[in-house]
C-alpha positions in Angstrom: -5.0 9.1 1.2 -3.4 11.1 -1.6 -2.2 7.7 -3.0 -5.6 6.4 -3.6 -6.7 9.5 -5.4 -3.4 9.4 -7.6 -4.0 5.5 -8.3 -7.7 6.2 -9.2 -6.7 9.0 -11.6 -3.9 6.9 -13.3 -6.3 4.0 -13.5 -9.0 6.3 -15.1 -7.0 8.8 -17.2 -3.3 7.4 -17.5 -2.2 10.3 -15.5 0.8 10.4 -14.7 2.2 9.1 -18.0 5.6 8.8 -15.7 5.6 8.4 -12.2 2.9 5.9 -11.9 5.3 3.0 -10.7 6.2 5.3 -7.8 3.3 7.2 -6.8 4.8 8.2 -3.3 7.9 9.6 -5.1 5.3 11.3 -7.6 3.5 13.4 -5.0 6.6 13.9 -2.7 7.8 17.4 -3.4 10.5 18.7 -1.0 10.7 22.0 -3.0 6.9 22.6 -3.1 6.0 26.3 -2.3 2.6 24.9 -1.2 0.5 21.6 -1.4 -3.2 21.6 -1.1 -5.8 18.8 -0.8 -9.6 18.8 -1.1 -12.1 17.1 0.9 -15.6 16.2 0.1 -17.0 15.6 3.6 -14.1 13.4 5.2 -13.0 12.0 2.0 -9.9 13.2 0.0 -10.8 13.9 -3.4 -8.1 16.3 -4.7 -4.5 17.3 -4.7 -2.4 20.1 -6.2 1.1 21.5 -5.7 3.0 24.6 -6.5 6.8 24.5 -7.2 9.4 27.2 -7.9 10.4 25.5 -11.0 10.3 22.1 -12.9 12.6 19.5 -14.0 13.2 19.4 -16.9 12.9 23.3 -17.2 11.4 22.9 -20.8 8.1 24.3 -19.5 9.3 27.2 -17.5 11.8 28.0 -20.5 8.8 28.2 -22.9 6.6 30.1 -20.7 9.5 32.6 -19.7 10.1 33.1 -23.6 6.3 33.6 -24.1 6.2 36.1 -21.3 9.4 37.7 -21.7 10.0 37.1 -18.1 13.1 35.5 -16.2 12.6 31.9 -15.0 12.8 33.0 -11.4 9.5 35.1 -11.8 7.6 31.9 -12.7 6.5 29.0 -10.6 4.8 25.8 -11.9 1.4 24.4 -11.0 1.7 20.5 -10.9 0.3 17.3 -9.7 -3.6 18.6 -10.1 -5.5 15.5 -9.3 -9.3 15.1 -8.8 -10.8 11.7 -7.9 -12.8 10.5 -10.8 -16.0 10.3 -8.7 -15.5 14.0 -7.7 -15.3 15.5 -10.8 -17.7 18.2 -12.0 -18.1 19.3 -8.5 -15.7 22.4 -9.0 -12.8 20.6 -6.9 -10.3 21.0 -9.8 -11.0 24.8 -10.1 -11.0 25.4 -6.2 -7.5 23.7 -6.1 -6.3 25.4 -9.2 -7.5 28.9 -7.7 -5.7 28.0 -4.5 -2.5 27.3 -6.1 -2.6 30.4 -8.4 -3.5 32.7 -5.5 -0.4 31.5 -3.6 1.8 32.1 -6.6 0.3 35.6 -7.0 0.9 36.5 -3.3 4.5 35.3 -3.9 4.8 37.8 -6.7 5.1 34.8 -9.2 3.5 34.0 -12.6 2.0 30.5 -12.6 2.5 28.2 -15.5 2.1 24.4 -16.2 2.6 21.9 -18.7 -0.3 19.3 -19.6 0.1 16.1 -21.3 -0.9 16.8 -25.0 -4.2 15.0 -25.9 -5.3 14.7 -22.3 -8.8 16.0 -21.0 -6.8 18.3 -18.7 -6.1 20.4 -21.9 -10.0 21.4 -22.1 -10.1 22.0 -18.4 -7.3 24.4 -18.2 -8.7 26.4 -21.5 -12.1 26.4 -19.8 -10.2 28.0 -16.7 -9.0 30.7 -19.0 -5.1 29.6 -19.1 -3.5 30.8 -22.2 -1.9 28.1 -24.4 1.9 28.8 -25.3 2.9 25.9 -27.4 3.6 22.1 -27.3 7.1 21.0 -26.2 8.9 17.9 -26.0 9.8 17.0 -22.3 12.5 14.0 -21.5 11.1 12.5 -18.2 13.2 10.6 -15.7 13.1 7.3 -17.5 14.5 8.9 -20.7 11.2 8.7 -22.5 10.1 11.8 -24.4 6.5 13.1 -23.9 4.8 16.2 -25.4 3.2 18.6 -23.0 1.4 21.7 -23.9 2.6 24.9 -22.1 0.0 27.3 -20.3 0.2 30.4 -18.5 -2.3 31.6 -15.9 -4.9 34.1 -16.9 -4.1 37.8 -15.9 
């Protein structure tokens, strides 16, 4: 079911930039601290995950410098997907709040990286996330993309 949401988001928004050729692999996170899905009725319409770190580590390194915290004090919100037909219903905010809440209960500071120029940038800023800086990230294919680093609001 998550695969359908991921495929629809990729077709609509081009996200994920990398990993679209292997959506099951993109969504499979054996090191996840938590994974949540959202339903509207009995239809799965959203997904988010929380990880202890990110590979490559560029995102957490940037956030750690900005916050003056060690990397093991941070965690990464990732794979936030909302089906195009379920947007503007608050699904993304609810998923994001769930992941942030889990991070805080674990005593961790949530951070994330979002593809520069994507519509997600405005979403995170509306949610009060603090912009740190854009960073170059080398993805598994060897391609380099630019992501903007954000830290959760206090």
